[in-house]
C-alpha positions as CSV (number, residue, x, y, z in Angstrom):
1,M,2.1,-15.4,23.0
2,A,-0.4,-16.1,20.2
3,A,-1.6,-13.2,18.2
4,R,-5.2,-12.2,17.6
5,Y,-6.6,-11.5,14.1
6,L,-9.6,-9.9,12.5
7,D,-10.4,-11.7,9.2
8,L,-12.5,-9.9,6.7
9,H,-14.1,-11.8,3.8
10,V,-15.9,-9.8,1.1
11,L,-18.0,-10.8,-1.9
12,Q,-18.5,-8.0,-4.3
13,D,-20.2,-7.8,-7.7
14,I,-18.1,-5.6,-10.0
15,P,-19.5,-4.7,-13.4
16,P,-17.4,-4.3,-16.6
17,S,-14.3,-2.6,-15.6
18,C,-10.5,-2.7,-15.6
19,L,-9.6,-2.0,-12.0
20,N,-6.0,-3.2,-12.3
21,R,-4.0,-3.5,-15.5
22,G,-1.0,-5.6,-16.3
23,E,2.1,-4.7,-18.4
24,E,0.1,-5.1,-21.6
25,G,-2.6,-2.7,-20.4
26,E,-5.2,-5.5,-20.0
27,P,-7.0,-6.5,-16.8
28,K,-4.9,-8.9,-14.7
29,S,-6.0,-12.5,-14.5
30,F,-4.6,-15.9,-13.4
31,I,-5.4,-19.6,-13.3
32,Y,-7.1,-21.0,-10.2
33,G,-9.0,-24.2,-10.1
34,N,-7.9,-24.8,-13.7
35,V,-9.9,-21.9,-15.0
36,Q,-9.0,-18.3,-15.7
37,R,-10.1,-15.8,-13.1
38,P,-10.0,-12.0,-13.4
39,M,-7.8,-10.6,-10.6
40,V,-7.0,-7.4,-8.8
41,S,-3.5,-7.4,-7.2
42,S,-3.1,-7.0,-3.4
43,Q,-0.8,-4.0,-4.1
44,S,-3.5,-2.2,-6.0
45,L,-6.1,-2.9,-3.3
46,R,-3.7,-1.8,-0.6
47,R,-2.8,1.5,-2.3
48,A,-6.5,2.4,-2.7
49,Q,-7.1,1.5,1.0
50,R,-4.1,3.5,2.2
51,T,-4.9,6.7,0.3
52,D,-8.6,6.6,1.3
53,L,-7.7,6.1,4.9
54,E,-5.2,9.0,4.8
55,D,-7.9,11.2,3.3
56,L,-10.3,10.2,6.1
57,L,-7.7,11.0,8.8
58,D,-6.2,14.0,6.9
59,E,-2.8,12.3,7.6
60,P,-1.0,11.7,4.4
61,A,2.1,9.6,4.1
62,T,4.4,9.4,1.1
63,R,6.4,6.6,-0.6
64,T,9.1,8.2,-2.6
65,R,12.7,8.2,-3.8
66,M,12.4,12.0,-4.6
67,L,13.1,13.4,-1.1
68,P,16.5,14.9,-1.8
69,P,15.5,16.7,-5.0
70,R,12.3,18.0,-3.4
71,V,14.3,19.3,-0.4
72,A,16.8,20.9,-2.8
73,A,13.9,22.6,-4.6
74,A,12.5,23.9,-1.3
75,L,15.9,25.3,-0.4
76,R,16.2,27.1,-3.7
77,K,12.9,28.7,-3.1
78,R,14.3,30.0,0.1
79,G,17.1,31.7,-1.8
80,W,19.9,29.1,-1.5
81,P,22.3,28.8,-4.4
82,T,21.6,25.7,-6.5
83,E,24.9,23.9,-5.8
84,L,24.6,24.4,-2.0
85,A,21.0,23.4,-2.0
86,T,21.8,20.2,-3.9
87,Y,24.7,19.4,-1.6
88,A,22.6,20.0,1.5
89,A,19.8,17.8,0.2
90,A,22.3,15.0,-0.5
91,Q,23.3,15.1,3.1
92,I,19.9,13.6,4.0
93,P,20.6,10.1,2.7
94,R,24.3,10.5,3.6
95,S,23.4,11.2,7.3
96,A,20.7,8.5,7.6
97,T,23.1,5.6,8.1
98,T,26.8,5.0,8.9
99,K,27.7,4.4,5.2
100,G,24.9,6.5,3.8
101,M,21.8,5.4,2.0
102,P,22.6,4.8,-1.7
103,A,21.5,7.7,-3.9
104,N,21.8,8.4,-7.6
105,A,23.7,11.7,-8.1
106,A,23.1,11.6,-11.8
107,R,19.3,11.7,-11.2
108,D,19.0,14.7,-8.9
109,G,20.2,12.7,-5.9
110,R,17.1,10.6,-5.6
111,T,17.5,7.6,-3.2
112,D,17.7,4.0,-4.5
113,A,15.3,2.8,-1.8
114,M,11.7,4.1,-1.4
115,I,11.3,6.2,1.7
116,Y,7.9,5.9,3.5
117,A,7.2,8.7,5.9
118,P,4.6,11.3,6.9
119,A,4.2,13.7,4.1
120,A,2.5,16.8,5.6
121,T,5.7,18.6,6.8
122,L,8.5,16.3,5.6
123,I,10.0,18.7,3.1
124,D,9.7,21.8,5.3
125,D,11.1,19.9,8.3
126,F,14.2,18.8,6.3
127,A,14.6,22.3,4.8
128,D,14.4,23.8,8.3
129,L,17.0,21.3,9.5
130,C,19.3,22.4,6.7
131,E,18.7,26.1,7.5
132,H,19.7,25.4,11.1
133,H,23.0,23.9,10.0
134,R,23.6,26.1,7.0
135,P,27.0,27.5,8.2
136,A,28.4,23.9,8.6
137,L,26.9,22.9,5.2
138,E,28.5,26.0,3.5
139,K,31.8,25.2,5.1
140,A,31.7,21.5,4.0
141,H,30.6,22.4,0.5
142,D,33.3,25.0,0.1
143,T,35.9,22.5,1.3
144,L,34.7,19.9,-1.1
145,A,34.6,22.4,-4.0
146,A,38.2,23.5,-3.2
147,K,39.4,19.9,-3.0
148,E,37.8,19.1,-6.4
149,A,39.3,22.2,-8.0
150,A,42.8,21.5,-6.7
151,P,45.3,20.1,-9.3
152,A,45.9,16.4,-8.8
153,K,49.3,15.5,-7.3
154,K,51.5,12.9,-8.9
155,T,51.9,9.8,-6.8
156,T,53.7,6.5,-7.1
157,T,51.8,3.4,-8.1
158,A,51.9,2.1,-4.5
159,K,50.5,5.3,-3.1
160,K,47.8,5.4,-5.7
161,T,46.7,1.9,-4.8
162,T,46.6,2.8,-1.1
163,A,44.7,6.0,-1.7
164,A,42.2,4.1,-3.9
165,K,41.6,1.6,-1.1
166,N,41.2,4.4,1.5
167,S,38.8,6.3,-0.8
168,K,36.5,3.3,-1.0
169,A,36.6,2.6,2.7
170,E,36.0,6.2,3.8
171,A,32.5,7.6,3.3
172,P,32.0,11.3,2.7
173,P,31.8,13.4,5.8
174,T,28.4,13.8,7.6
175,V,27.3,17.3,8.2
176,L,23.6,17.0,9.2
177,P,23.2,15.4,12.7
178,P,22.2,11.7,12.1
179,A,19.9,11.6,15.1
180,A,17.8,14.5,13.7
181,V,17.6,12.9,10.2
182,I,16.7,9.5,11.6
183,D,13.9,11.1,13.7
184,L,12.3,12.6,10.7
185,L,12.6,9.4,8.6
186,T,11.2,7.2,11.3
187,A,8.1,9.2,12.1
188,R,4.9,7.3,11.7
189,T,1.3,7.8,10.6
190,A,-1.7,5.5,11.0
191,T,-1.2,3.9,7.6
192,I,2.5,3.2,8.5
193,N,1.3,1.5,11.7
194,L,-1.2,-0.6,9.7
195,F,0.8,-1.5,6.6
196,G,4.3,-1.5,8.0
197,R,7.6,-0.1,6.6
198,F,11.0,-1.4,5.6
199,L,13.9,0.9,4.7
200,A,17.1,-0.9,3.7
201,G,20.0,0.0,5.9
202,L,17.9,1.8,8.5
203,P,16.6,-0.7,11.0
204,E,15.2,2.1,13.2
205,A,12.6,2.7,10.5
206,H,11.3,-0.9,10.4
207,V,7.7,-1.3,11.3
208,S,6.1,-4.8,11.1
209,G,2.9,-4.7,9.0
210,A,-0.3,-5.5,10.8
211,V,-2.3,-5.9,7.6
212,Q,-2.1,-8.9,5.2
213,T,-4.0,-8.6,1.9
214,A,-4.8,-11.3,-0.7
215,P,-5.3,-10.6,-4.3
216,A,-9.0,-10.3,-5.2
217,W,-10.3,-12.7,-7.9
218,T,-13.6,-14.0,-9.2
219,T,-15.4,-16.9,-7.6
220,H,-16.1,-18.2,-11.1
221,Q,-14.5,-18.5,-14.5
222,G,-14.1,-15.2,-16.2
223,D,-12.6,-14.1,-19.6
224,L,-11.3,-10.8,-20.8
225,Q,-14.1,-9.1,-22.9
226,P,-13.1,-6.8,-25.8
227,D,-14.6,-3.3,-25.8
228,Y,-14.1,-1.7,-29.3
229,F,-14.4,2.1,-29.0
230,T,-14.0,5.2,-31.1
231,A,-13.5,8.9,-30.5
232,V,-15.2,11.3,-32.9
233,D,-13.1,14.2,-34.2
234,D,-15.3,17.3,-33.5
235,W,-13.5,19.3,-36.1
236,A,-13.4,16.7,-38.9
237,E,-13.3,18.0,-42.4
238,P,-16.4,17.5,-44.6
239,G,-16.4,14.0,-46.1
240,D,-14.2,12.5,-43.4
241,A,-15.8,9.1,-42.5
242,S,-13.3,7.7,-40.0
243,A,-13.2,8.4,-36.3
244,G,-10.4,10.6,-34.8
245,H,-9.3,7.6,-32.8
246,L,-10.3,4.0,-32.4
247,D,-9.0,1.1,-30.3
248,T,-9.9,-2.0,-28.3
249,A,-9.9,-2.1,-24.5
250,Y,-10.4,-5.2,-22.5
251,L,-12.7,-5.4,-19.5
252,T,-13.7,-8.0,-16.9
253,A,-16.8,-8.4,-14.7
254,G,-17.9,-10.8,-12.0
255,V,-18.3,-11.6,-8.3
256,F,-14.9,-11.1,-6.6
257,Y,-13.7,-12.6,-3.4
258,R,-11.6,-10.3,-1.3
259,Y,-9.7,-11.3,1.9
260,T,-7.9,-9.1,4.4
261,S,-6.5,-10.1,7.8
262,I,-5.5,-7.6,10.5
263,N,-3.0,-8.7,13.2
264,I,-4.6,-6.9,16.1
265,T,-1.7,-7.8,18.4
266,E,0.8,-6.3,16.0
267,L,-1.3,-3.2,15.5
268,L,-1.5,-2.7,19.2
269,H,2.2,-3.0,19.4
270,N,2.7,-0.5,16.6
271,T,0.5,2.1,18.4
272,G,2.6,1.8,21.5
273,G,0.0,-0.2,23.4
274,D,-2.8,2.4,22.9
275,A,-6.0,0.3,22.9
276,D,-8.3,3.2,22.1
277,Q,-6.2,4.3,19.1
278,T,-6.0,0.6,18.0
279,R,-9.8,0.3,18.0
280,T,-10.3,3.5,16.2
281,L,-7.8,2.5,13.5
282,L,-9.4,-1.0,13.3
283,A,-12.9,0.5,12.7
284,L,-11.7,3.0,10.1
285,F,-9.6,0.5,8.3
286,T,-12.5,-2.0,8.2
287,E,-14.7,0.7,6.7
288,V,-12.1,1.5,4.1
289,V,-11.7,-2.2,3.2
290,L,-15.4,-2.4,2.5
291,T,-15.7,0.9,0.5
292,S,-12.4,1.3,-1.4
293,L,-11.6,0.1,-4.9
294,P,-8.7,0.8,-7.2
295,Q,-9.4,3.7,-9.6
296,A,-8.0,2.5,-13.0
297,K,-10.3,3.5,-15.9
298,K,-12.9,4.8,-13.5
299,N,-14.0,7.6,-15.9
300,S,-15.0,5.2,-18.6
301,T,-16.3,2.3,-16.4
302,A,-17.5,3.8,-13.1
303,P,-17.5,0.5,-11.2
304,F,-18.6,2.0,-7.9
305,T,-20.4,-0.9,-6.3
306,L,-20.4,-1.9,-2.7
307,P,-19.9,-5.4,-1.3
308,D,-22.8,-7.8,-1.5
309,T,-21.7,-10.0,1.5
310,V,-19.2,-9.3,4.3
311,H,-18.1,-11.8,6.8
312,Y,-15.8,-11.2,9.8
313,A,-14.1,-13.6,12.2
314,V,-12.0,-12.7,15.2
315,R,-9.5,-15.5,15.8
316,D,-6.6,-16.3,18.1
317,R,-3.3,-17.9,17.0
318,R,-3.7,-17.6,13.2
319,P,-5.8,-16.1,10.4
320,V,-7.9,-18.3,8.1
321,S,-8.7,-17.6,4.5
322,L,-11.8,-19.0,2.9
323,A,-10.4,-18.9,-0.6
324,P,-10.7,-22.7,-1.0
325,A,-14.4,-22.2,-1.0
326,F,-14.0,-21.2,-4.7
327,H,-11.3,-23.5,-5.8
328,H,-14.1,-25.2,-7.8
329,P,-15.5,-22.3,-9.8
330,V,-19.1,-21.7,-8.8
331,K,-21.7,-22.2,-11.5
332,A,-24.4,-19.6,-12.3
333,D,-27.8,-20.4,-10.8
334,R,-30.9,-20.8,-12.8
335,S,-31.4,-17.0,-13.1
336,G,-27.9,-16.7,-14.5
337,G,-26.1,-15.0,-11.7
338,H,-23.1,-15.9,-9.6
339,L,-24.0,-14.0,-6.4
340,S,-26.3,-16.6,-4.8
341,P,-24.0,-19.6,-5.4
342,S,-21.0,-17.6,-4.2
343,R,-22.7,-16.8,-0.9
344,T,-23.7,-20.5,-0.5
345,A,-20.1,-21.6,-1.2
346,L,-18.7,-19.1,1.3
347,S,-21.0,-20.2,4.1
348,T,-20.7,-23.9,3.4
349,Y,-16.9,-23.8,3.5
350,A,-16.9,-21.7,6.7
351,G,-19.1,-24.4,8.3
352,T,-16.7,-27.1,7.1
353,L,-13.7,-25.2,8.6
354,N,-15.5,-24.8,11.9
355,R,-16.1,-28.5,12.0
356,L,-12.5,-29.3,11.2
357,L,-10.9,-26.7,13.5
358,G,-13.4,-26.4,16.2
359,T,-14.5,-23.0,17.5
360,G,-12.3,-22.8,20.6
361,L,-10.1,-20.1,18.9
362,L,-12.9,-18.4,17.1
363,L,-13.9,-15.6,19.5
364,A,-16.6,-14.0,17.4
365,S,-18.0,-14.0,13.8
366,G,-20.8,-12.3,11.9
367,Y,-21.9,-11.1,8.5
368,T,-24.1,-8.8,6.6
369,T,-25.6,-9.4,3.1
370,T,-28.0,-8.0,0.6
371,T,-30.2,-11.2,0.5
372,D,-33.0,-12.0,2.8
373,T,-31.7,-15.6,3.1
374,D,-29.7,-16.4,6.2
375,L,-26.2,-17.7,5.8
376,D,-26.0,-20.4,8.5
377,H,-22.3,-20.7,9.1
378,L,-21.1,-17.1,9.1
379,G,-22.1,-16.1,12.7
380,T,-24.4,-13.4,13.8
381,R,-26.3,-11.5,11.1
382,H,-26.0,-7.7,11.1
383,P,-28.3,-5.3,9.2
384,S,-25.6,-2.9,7.9
385,F,-21.9,-2.3,7.5
386,E,-22.0,0.1,10.4
387,T,-23.4,-2.5,12.9
388,L,-21.0,-5.2,11.6
389,I,-18.0,-2.9,12.1
390,T,-19.1,-2.0,15.6
391,A,-19.6,-5.7,16.5
392,A,-16.3,-6.7,15.0
393,V,-14.4,-4.0,17.0
394,Q,-16.2,-4.8,20.2
395,A,-15.2,-8.5,19.8
396,T,-11.6,-7.4,20.0
397,E,-12.1,-5.2,23.2
398,Q,-10.3,-7.8,25.3
399,M,-7.1,-6.8,23.7
400,P,-4.2,-9.3,23.7
401,P,-1.0,-7.9,25.3
402,A,1.1,-5.8,22.9
């Protein structure tokens, strides 16, 4: 059955800033429409949205490879010997899958793959699990220690070859109950239901993401602008003329187009078919999309603007980006700004798509904007973000089957 989507299109004027840096420490950019455009990566946008939503819900999740060393530290605080605590924590990735999740013993046992799970009680829950099975863990640890301390027996070459093959084939014994470990690793939060999760080797943890996010980029050509700065040494010696520190940072500015699509059908499936929870998440996430920005260099740029124009569309079958509206970079209007021509380009292209596609699969659309001028092809005009979010969620009330 065809899925249903909520598409969100945002035009936002962002002053000089460096929201998302590349490997050289400069703002990211790319070529589109044969001109350079400042860019903010989708990963950067999604992290800001995820953490803001978790703060709103007071429901943190964590992406980490550090679960085993954190559990080992928690066990040491409970009075466990260091070696036993380390062994017990290493049993978490070992017990998660038949062959065990790969982990790096040389680096405190951290896992090779990132674990994404609810954060609030994760460490304590695993520490409690280890406490419950402490006798079995102590016995297995003592057996392993004795085996490692025993002198090696001389064997023939043939026996050595057979033993080597068997040692590669046999995984270390499992002490913690796999079902209990998997239950903790596969627990969910709202953001996991939205953004999805993949954990290599553990299919039970897989959650298909309901949110698709495009990189944000300017509707017009934009170049990196150098910002030469100095820091004064407050304790400089008399006669010192130079600053304590000087450098050049690079900033960008412009009208950014942001696009996010939420697969409502997938989100409903991820919430177990709970329509009320799905609507609540949809409303909160839409609010977060409109109000969140990455925080790089926020102390020296404070780029805390809000969107100028927001357009939503509820569609069946497939989402539709309006990015081609800005393939030809918009030119500044007579007053010198890019906001007005960007609004016009967005509305004009939306009208073109409606003509090409028809509106049979377009269930609802609307917009809000800072200008008094109506945008003819973006649907119903709303006076505020709040009324727009309410209308968008109401338009999805006839939920498609999960």
